[in-house]
N, C-alpha and C positions, 0 to 999 in steps of 0.2 A: 741086837739082831745084826748080823754082818751085812754089809752093803753088797748086794748082788749085781749092781749096775755093771761094774767092770767085768765080772765073770760072764754075765749073759752076753755082753758086747764081744768079748774075746771068743766065746763059743761061736757066735755068728761070724766073726771075722775069719776064723779058721776055715769055715765052709764057704763063705760068700764074699769075703773081702778081696781087694786087689793086691796080688802078691808079685806081680811081674811088671810093674811100672819101670821106666828106664832108670830112674834114680834109686831103685831098689838093688840094682846091680853095682858091684864095686862101690858099695855105700861108704862114703866118707863125708866129713863135714863140708867140704867144698861142694860136692855134688848135691848133698841135701840142701845146702844154703841156696844154691842157684835155683833149684826146683821150687823152694819155698817162695823166693822172690818172684819167680815167673808166675806162680799160682795165685799170687795176690791179684784179685779182680779178674782172673782169667781161668777158664775151665780147663780141665786136664786134657781133653781131646785136642784143644787148641794148642796147649803148651808143648805136647810131646814132640812134634817135628821141630819146633824152635829149640827145645832143650837138646835134642840129639845133634842138631847142627852147631849149637853153641858149644857143646862139649867136644865136638870134633875139632873146632877151631881153637877153643880155650880149654884144654884138658885139665889144667890145674890152676891154682891161684896165682902162680908166677906168670903164666901165659896171659892171664887176664890183666894182671897188674901192669905188665909191660906193653900191652897192645895199644896201638893208636886209638884214640877215642872214636874216630870215625868208623873204625873196624868194629868196635863194640856196638855202636849205634846201628850200624848196617845189619848186624846179626839180630838186633832187637826190632828192626823195622817191621811194623805190622802188629806187634804185640801191644802197643799203646802204653800209656803211662810211662813216658820215656825217662822220667826222673829215676825210675827204678834201675835202669841200665847205668846211668851216670853214678848213682849211689853204689851200685854193685862194684864198679871199678874202683871208686874211692875206698870202699871197704877192703877190697883185695889189696890195694896198695898199702893200707894200714896194717893188714895181717902180715904182709911181707916185711914191711919196715919195722914194725913194733913187736911182732910176735914170731919172728924168724920163719915166717911162712906156715906156721901151725895155728889152727883156730883155737882160741882159748876154750876152756871147759868149765867156765862159770857163767851164770846168768848175767852177773854184773859186767864182766869184761865183754861178753858178746854184745850187750846192749850199748857199749861205747862205739861200736862200729856203725858207720853211716848206713841208714836204711834198715837197721835191725831193731825191732821193738821187742816187747815182752813175749809175745806169742811165737815170733820167728826164732828168737833165741832159745825158747823152750823146745821148739821143734828140732833144732839142731842138736841140743843136748840129748833129747830122747831118741831121735832117729839115728844120729851118727854115733853117739857115745853110750846109749843105753842108760842115761842118767834120768832119774825121775824128775819130770818137769811138766807142768800143766800147760796145755795149749788152748788157744781160744780163737780159732779162725772163724770165718762166716758160717761154715757148716756146723762147727761145734756149738756156736752160739744158738743156732736154730734148734739143734737137738736138746740142749740144756734148757732153753727157754720153754720149749714144749713139755719136756719131761716134768719140769717143776712149775709150769704155768706162771712164768715170770713175766708180768706185763711190762709194756713200754718198749721204746726204741733203744737198742743196744748202744747207740751213739751217745746216750745220756749217761753221765757218770754213775748215778745211783743204780741204774739197770746193769751197767757194765760191771760194777763192783759185785753185785749179786751173782752174776754169771761167773766171774773169776772165783768167787768163793765155792760155787758148785763144782767148777772145773778142778779146783784143788782137792776137794773132798773125794771126787770119784777117781782121780788118777791113781792107779795102783803102784805098789812098790816093785812088782815083778812084771815082766813082759811089757814094759812101758813103750817100747818101740812098736809092738803090735797093737797096743791099746790106742796110741795116738793115731796110727794109720787107720785103725778100725773105726774110731769115732768120726774121723774125716770122711771115710768111705760111707758110713751109715748116713751122714748128712747129705752126701752127694748122690747116693744111690737109692735110699729108702725114705729118709725124712726130708724130702725135697720141698722147695718153696710152695709149689702148687701140687695138688693131688698126691700127698705123701702116701706111700704104700704101707699103711698102718698094719694091715693084716700080715705083712712079712717082717714086721719090726720085732726084734728080740726084746725090746724095752716096753712093748705095748702094755703089759700088765701094770707097770708102775707109772705110766705116763698120765699126768694130770690133765693135759690138754685133750688127750684121747678120751679120757673118762668124761670130760665135759662136753665132748663132741664139738670142740672149738679149736682145732689145730690151726685154722686159718688166722686166728687172733694172735698167734705167737710165732716169732717175736713181733713186737709192734713195728709198724712202718715208720720210716723217717717222715717227718712233716713235710708235705709237698709245698713247693712254691714255684711259680712259673719261671722258666729259664729265659733270660733275655735273649734277644735275637740280634746278631751282628752280621754285617755284610762287608765283603771286600772284593776287589779285583785281584786276580792272580794272573801275571803275564808270563807267557812262554816266549821269551826273546831268543830268536835264532839268528846267528850271524852267517856270513857267506860260506863258512867252512862247515856249517851244520852243527855248530856248538850251541849249547843252551846256557843262559846265565842263571846261576844258582846263588842263593844268598843264605849264609848261615844265620840261624835265629839266635837270639840272646841265650845265654846258658840257663836262665831260669824262665819259668812261665811255660805257656803252651808250646809243645814241640821243642822244648829247650835244647839247644845244642845241635839240632838236626839241620840238614840242608833243605831249603824250600825254594819256592819261586818268589821273585820280588812281588810285593803287594803295592797296590795303588789305592788312594782314597776313593771310597765308593761314591763320593759326591761327583766324581768325573762321569760324564756321559761317554757312550761308546765312541762318539765322534771326537772326543777330547783325549783319547788315550795316546795318540801320537805326541801331542803336545806335553802330556803328562810324563811320558818317557824321556822327552827332551829335558824337561824341567827337573825331574827327579834323578835321572841317571846320565844325562848328557848324551843320549843316543838318538840318532835319526832313524826312524822306522817307517815301514810301509803301512798300508791300511790294515787295521786289525781284523782278524777273523775270529768271530765269537764262537765259543764252544759251549755246549749245554752246561748250564749251571747246576749246582747240587748243594745240598745242605749236609754239613758234618757236625755231629753232636759231641760236645765235650762234656765233662762232668758238671760244669756250671753254666754253660751257654750253648746256643746253637749258632753256627757260623754258616752263612750263605756265601758260597764261593762262586764267583762268576769268572771263569777263565777266558783269556783272549790270547791268540797267537799273533805275534808280529815279527816280521822279518826286519833285521837291522840292516839298513842300507848304507850307513856310514861306517867309519872305523870304530873299533871297540877299545881304543886306547884310553878313552875317558873312564872306562871301567876295567882297567887291567886287573889281573889277579891280585887280590888282597886277601887278608885273613878271612874276611866275611863275604867275599865275592869271588866266584870262579866261573870261567867259561869252560864247559866240559861237553864232550860228545855224550850222547845218551847212554851208551854202554858204560862209559866211565861214571856217569852220574848215578847209574843204578847200583854201583858198588858202594855208594855212600849210604849213611843213615838218612833215610827219607821217610817222612810220614806216609802212611798208606795212600791217602788221596793224591799226594804229589807223585808217588811212584806210578799210580794208575794213569795220571795225566800224561806222564812222560812215555808210557808204554802204549796205552790205548786211550787216548783222550776222549774218544766218543763214548767209552764205557765208564768214564769217571763218575757220571751221574748215577751209576748203579750202586756206588758205595753207600 
């Protein structure tokens, strides 16, 4: 009996799928690739304005490869998971250097590029080149896990292998571009995490989770564990010219490579911040003005940020511009790659607590 999964999905996509997303226009490997990276961990509605601005500034792989890293991070600021932006540029440089600026058209070669895994490589092959390749992003995992009632968390290898097997089985030889977009759309629009619209689903008849009345069980949830809580002081140091001191974070880790505010040990009391600035940075400062603190959540911990504003009363020569430290006016700072909470602190410090 022929597999009707793909046929039913394509019929639904023709009538109900998304056909006018920005990366559907002038579709090529570069544009598809950037959209796929941006869509990792991020919803389509959030990605669209970032994608459009990114494409305007970096219209092709050469422009991205040659751009200053601060420019790339600035256009990524607010999207989060900043390693994606750094990896994006590294991969662009590899494409220019090793592939004459043309994206390879094999799964194996695409997966050699920084930040491109099995599913992203397959999406590029299918979407840009029309080559049959099975994708397995978060939306597709949910559709397949429910349709086949595959128990367990997809982060476990045994579960993931079953999902890949089903993804390969259902991917058709024809209209693979429409199929891959269609199954992503179905997961995003119909087979949603909560309250899936099963009555509107073209795959309802064969869906085992629906037949069991247990769609909420699939896919299984990641085992929960409490996130640790951390605390830090972040200081807005302003000199007599109205410049703010920024510090570039290390290339790896949280906010890697972005510009941020200097941090001080949370063990310091508010009345010790002046002394801390002297000891850590060699700067003489006035009394600190505390700003409302807030909590920022990362993937693996919560960070409680307590901002304080201090005017620098002495010279700034002790912290002259270096690779990782810069004195900048606010409008200059906002052109750099800044984490969203830091950007908010520099523009509307009183509103930072709303993030």
